[in-house]
N, C-alpha and C positions, 0 to 999 in steps of 0.2 A: 381389860377395862371397858365398860360400856357407858354410853351416854343416854340420857333420857331425853327423847325428842317427842314432839307433839304432832307432827304431820309427816306426810310422805316426802315432801321436798327437803325438809330438814334431815330426814333419814338418808337420802341420797348424798347430801353434803357430809354427813357423818361417815358414810362408807368411803368417800373419797379421802377424808382425813386419816382414816385408819388403814387405808390400802387393803381393804377386805373385799373379796369378791362376793357377788350376789348369787345366791342359789335361785333355782326356779321356784321361788315361793311367792305367792301373791303379796303385793306391797301392803295391802290393807291388813292381811293376817300377820305379817311381820311387824307392822306398827302396833297392832294390838298385843303381840307377844312381848314387845319391849316396853309397853306402857305399864309402869308399876304404880300401884296405889300406896297410900300411907299405911295400910294394914299389913301385918306380918304374914309371910307365906312360908310354908314348909320348905325344907331343903330339897326334897324330891321335886317339887314344882319348879324351884330355881334351876336345878340341873336339867329338867326337861325343856325349860325355856332357852337355856344356853345352847342346846343341841340344834336349834333352828338356824343359827348362824355358824357356818363352818369357815374358818379362815383359809384362804387360798393363796398359795405362793405366787406372786406376780411374775409374769414372763418378761425377761429382760431382752430387749432388742436394740442394738446400736444402730439407730436410724438418724442420719443427719438431716434435720428438717430445713436447713438453709444451704444454699449453694450460690455459685457465682451468678446464676441466671435469675434467681428470685431475690437476690439482695439488691442488684442494681436495676435502675429503670431501663427501658428499651433504648432510649436515646444514647445512654452511655455505652451500652453493649454494641450498638451499631457503630458508634464512634470508634470503638476499638478495632473494628473491621475495616472501615472506609477511610480513616484518617491517618496522617503521617505526623510524627513528632517534628519539632523544629530542627532538632539535630539531624533527623533523617532527610528533611527537605534540603538542608545545606549540603548534604552529601549526594543529592540528586536522586533520592529514592521517592517512590510513590508518584512517578510521572503520570501513570494511568489511573490514579486514585479518583480523579474527578469524574470518571465514567461510572464508578460504583456509587449508588445512592441507597439510602435507607428505604426499606419497604415496610408498609403497614400490613402486618400479617393478619390483622383482624378485619381487613377490608374484604367484603364479600361474604362474611359470616354474620348470621343473624341469630339472636338468642331464640332457641326453640327449634331451630333447623340444624340438623347435623347429619351424620352418616346414616342413622336410622331415620327414615322418612316417616314421621308419625304426626298425627293430629293430637295436640295437647290442648284441651280446653283451658282458656285463660292464659296460655303462653303463645302458642302458634295459631290459635283460632279463638273466636269469642266463645264464652260459656253458653250463651243462649243465642240461637239464630232463629229469629222470628218468635214462634211460640214453642219451639222444640229445644230441648237440652242437648248440647253437643256432647257426643260420647268420644272417648279415646279410641283412635282408629289407626292402624298401621297401613301406610300407603306403599305402592311399589317402589323399589329401590331406584334412585337416580344414579345411573352409571357414569354420567358425564359431570357429576358434581366436582370431583377432584380436578378434572381437566379445566372446568370453568374457573375454579379458584386459582389454578396455576396461570391461566391466561390473564386474569385480573391482576395478579401480582406482577406478571411480566410487563404489563402496560404501565405500571407505576414508575418504571425506571425513566428518569429524565433524559439520560443520554440515549439517543437513537442513532444507529449507524446510518450514515448518509447513503441513500440508494441513488445511483446515477445510471443513465442509459450508457450503453457501450461507447457511443460517440462522444459523450461528455467526460468520460473517465480520463485520468491523467496517466502518468508513467506507472503508478502503483495504486490501482484501485481508486478510492475516493480521496486520496491525498492531493494536496494542491499542486505540486510540481507537475507540469504538463497540461494542466487544465486551463481552459479559456476563461478570462474574466472581463471580456468586453472591451470596447474601444476606450481610449483616454477621454477625460472630461473636456468639454468644449472650452476654448480660450476666447472669451468675448463672443463674437459672432462666428468665429471659425470653428467648425465642427470636423471631427475625424470620421468622415463618411467612408465606409468600406474597410475600416481598420479593425484588426483583432489583436488582442493582447493575450499572451500566454505566460504563465508563471514558470520560471526556471528553478527557483530556489526559495524556500521558506524555512527559516531556522530560528531558534532562540539563541540569543547572545547575551552574555553577562559581563558587565563592567564593574570593577571594584572601586567604590567610592570611599573616601576617608570618613565622611560623616554618616552616610546612609548605608554603608556596606555594599552588598552585591545589588547592582541595579540591572534588572532583567528587562530586555526588550526583544522585539521580533524584527529580524532582518529579512528583506524580500528582494529578489532579483527577477525582473520580467523583461520580455521582448515584445515589441509591437510592430506591426507592419500591415501594408495594404494588399499583399500578395502580388504586387506588380513592380518589385524592385526597390521599394521604399521601406526602410526598417530602422529600428533603433532600440537600444536596451537602456535600462535605468535601475537604480537601487533606491530602496526606501527603508526607513527604520522608525518604528513606533512601538508604543506599549502593547497595542492590540494588532493582531494579524491583518484585519481588514484595513486599518489605517495605513499600515506599512505597504500593503498591496496597492492601495489607491495612490499613495505618494510615489511609489516606484512607477506605476502606470503613467501618471502625469509627467514625470521626469523623462520617461522614455519617449513620450510624444513630443517633447521639446528638443530632443537630440536625434532627429531623424537623419539618415544617410541614404543616398540614392546609389544603387548599383545597377549596371547594365547586365542584362541576361542574354546569353547566346540562344537565339531562336526561341526565347521566352520560356526555356525549361531547364537550362543548365548553365554552368560557368563556361568561359571562353577557352580555358586551357587548364592543364594540371598545374598545381602550385604547391609550394612548401611554405609554411608559416609557423611561427613560434612565439610563445609568450611565457616567460618564466621557464619552468621545467617541462612545459607542454609543447610537443611538436605534432604538427598536423600535416599529413600528406593527402591532398585533395585531388581526386581524379575526375575528369569529365567523362560522362557516360551518355550513350545514345538514348533516344526517347523510348520510354517503356521500361527502363532499367529499375527505376525507383530510387529510394533513399536507403543506402546501406552505410550507416555511420553511427556515431555516438548519439544518444537520445537527445542531448542538448542541441547538437548540430541539426538533427532532424527537425526539432521544434523551430529553430531559427529559419530553416529552409521552408517550412510550411508557411510561416507568416511573410517570408520574403518572396515566395513564388517559385522557388527552385524545386523541380520535381524529380530530377535524375542526377544522382551524385553518389560517389563513393569516397569515404574519408577514413584514413587510418590514423589512430591516435597513439602516440608513443610518449612515455614518461608519465607525468602527473595527469590524472583525470579529474582534477578540480573543475567544477562546473564553470566558475567564473573565468578561470584561465582558458578553458576550452572555447568559451564563447568569444572572449577577447581575441584569442589567436585566430579564430575563424573570421571575425570582422576585419582584422588586420590583413589577412590573406585576400579577402574580397576587395579591400581598398587598393591593394597592390597589383591586382590582376590587370592585364592590358588586353584590349581588343585586337583582333587580327590586323586591322589596318595600321594600328600604332606599332605593332611588332614588325610589320613589313617595312614601314618607314625607318625604324631603328636599324634594321639589318640591311636595308637596301636590296632585299630579295623577295621573291614571290613566296607566299604561304600556300602550300599545296596540301590538300586533305585526302587521305586514303581511308575508305570505310569498307568493312567487310560486307555490309548489306548492299553496297554498290559494286560488288565484285572487285574491290580494291582498284577501281579506275581512278586516276588522279583528277582532282578538282581544285582549281585555283580559287581560293576564298578571299585573298587580298593581294594587291600588287602595289609596289611603291611608285612614286612619281618618277624617280630615276633609279633604274635597276642596274646593279653592278654586273660586270662580266666575270667569267670564271678566272681570268688572269688577275683580277683585282682582289680575289679572295686570299686571305692569309692561310698559311699551312695549318696553324693550330686553332683556327676559327671553328666555333661550335655551329654545326649546321643542323643538328637534330633538334626538332621543335620542342620535344618534351624535356630534353636535357637543358636547353636554353631557358625554358620557363621555370624549371625546378631549381635553377641557379646552382647546378652541379650537385645537388643533394640527391641521394638515392634512398628509396624506401627499403627498410629492413625486410627481406623476404625469407621465409622459412625454406630451408634447403629441401628440395624435392628429390627423392631417390626413385630410381626406376622400379616399376612394379616387380614383384618377385617372380611372376610367371614369364618374364622376358628371358630368363635363363633356361627355360625348359625347351626341349626339342619340339613340343607341340606348338609353341609360339612361332617357330620358324616355318612349320607346316602351314599354320594359319596365314602367315604373311605371304607364302607362295600362292595359296588359294585366292588371296585378295589382290594379287599382283595385276590381274587383268583389269581391275577397276582404275588403274592409273591413267588410262588413256581417255577417260570420260572428260567431257568438255569442262565441267566445273572444277574437277580435280586438276586438269591441265592449266586452267587460268589461275587457280590458287598457287600451284607450284611455280608458275612463271612469275607471279607477283612476289612470292616469298623467297625463292631461291634463284630465280632467273633461268631456270631450265626445268624440263620434265625429267624427274628422276625416281628411282625406286630405292628400296633398302639395300640393294646389291650394287648401287652405283659406285660407292667408295671401294668396294671389294673388287669389282670388275670395271675399271674406268673405260675400257675399250667398248663397253656396251652403252655408252651415252648416246642419247638420241640426237639427231641432227646430222648435218653434213660431216662426213669424216675428213680426215687429213688427206689432202691431194698428193698423189704420188708424182714425183718429179720425173 
C-alpha cells in the first residue's frame, strides 16, 4: 500500500510509518514518482513506478537504551557509594564513610575542549577574529590533560589527611593519643605557665537511653604536667572530640600532684604497684638509659620530667589502669632519707659506673647496731622497696656453644685477662675474690694466702 504525499518531509514520515528503507534515490525524484495525477496511467507505468521503492527487511538489534547509570541522577548514584543505611549504622558499619565525598566529574571540562585539541569556530573560538574568518584547525595534543583533570578531581575531596611534623605526631601517625594539646585554660588570673598536656585516650562511647535510643559521645583521657615533678590526669566526655579534650584538660589542671624526683631524672627506687588486673614493676635506671616502658607510662614521664626508667607491665594493658597504677606507685615511693629513718640503717649505693664503690646516700638520726637486727629482717634495698614482689623473668638457658670443646679452649685463652685491674675489682665486688672458671673444679688454686702449716 502506498500513500500519496506532497513534499519531502511528509515522504520521510511515510517511510518511518511503513518501516521501509530508503534507496539511494534523490528525494525530489522519489517524490515526483509517487505524485499521481487524476488522469489514468497505463499498467506498465504503474509497475515501473513501484520498482523505485524496494522494501528492505529491518535489522533487529537488542540494545537496552536505559541502564542504572542514565536512569538515576548523579546525586543518587553517589549516595549509593558513600552513604550507609540506618540499619548499617546501628551495626557499626560505615565508620569511615565520612571521608568519602561525592566528586563533580564535569569539573575541569569545558564544551569544545576534549582529547582532540582543535579550534572549532563558534564553539571553542569566535567565528570572526577581527576581519578574518576563523578556520577549523587541529592543535598539538595536550599530554597533561588527563593528569590535570585527575588533579582537579582529587582536590575536590573535603577530607584531607592531616600532615604533621615528626615531633607533633602521636603514638600512631596523626591520631590524637600521644599528641600535645597545649596547657590547660587559665583559672581567673592563674595561668598554667610551662605546662603541656598530652592525650592518652580518645574513643567513642555509646549509652542506651529509653527515649532517645543509643546516645553517642566521645570520651577523652589526658595528662598534664610542667616537666618538673608536677602532673595530673583527667577525664572528659562530650558530643564532640574537641569539647571532650578541653574538658579533660581543664580537669587535669585542677587535680595536680607533686612528686619528688631523684637527681631530677628518675625515681628513688624500684617499686611494684597494681590497679585492677594491671601490675607494674618499675625499675630505677642511671642517667642516659631513656624510657623503656609502656607508651602511656612514657607519655606520663615526659610531662612529669622523668627521663630514665624501665617498667614491666603484667596483666591487663588498659590505658586507664596503667596510668592509675603508675600514679599510685609514684605516690607510694619513699625518698632515701625516709627509708633510712624507717629501718634505722644507712642506705648505701653501689653503681657499676663508680666501680661498685660504696656510697652512703642517707643516714638515720639513730643507727642500729648489728646485735639489734632481727634474724629474718630484710636488708636488701630492692626487696624491701618491692614489698616482697618478684618480677616474672623469662628463664635464660646457657648458650648452645658452652657445651662445645672450642668454648673451653676459648676460656683458657682468655684466662690471662683475669688479673687485670678492672676485672679484679669487679670480681672482688661481685664474688669477694678473684676467681676463674676453674676455681670450683680446683679449689686449691684459689688466689690469696694459703692455709698455714702447723
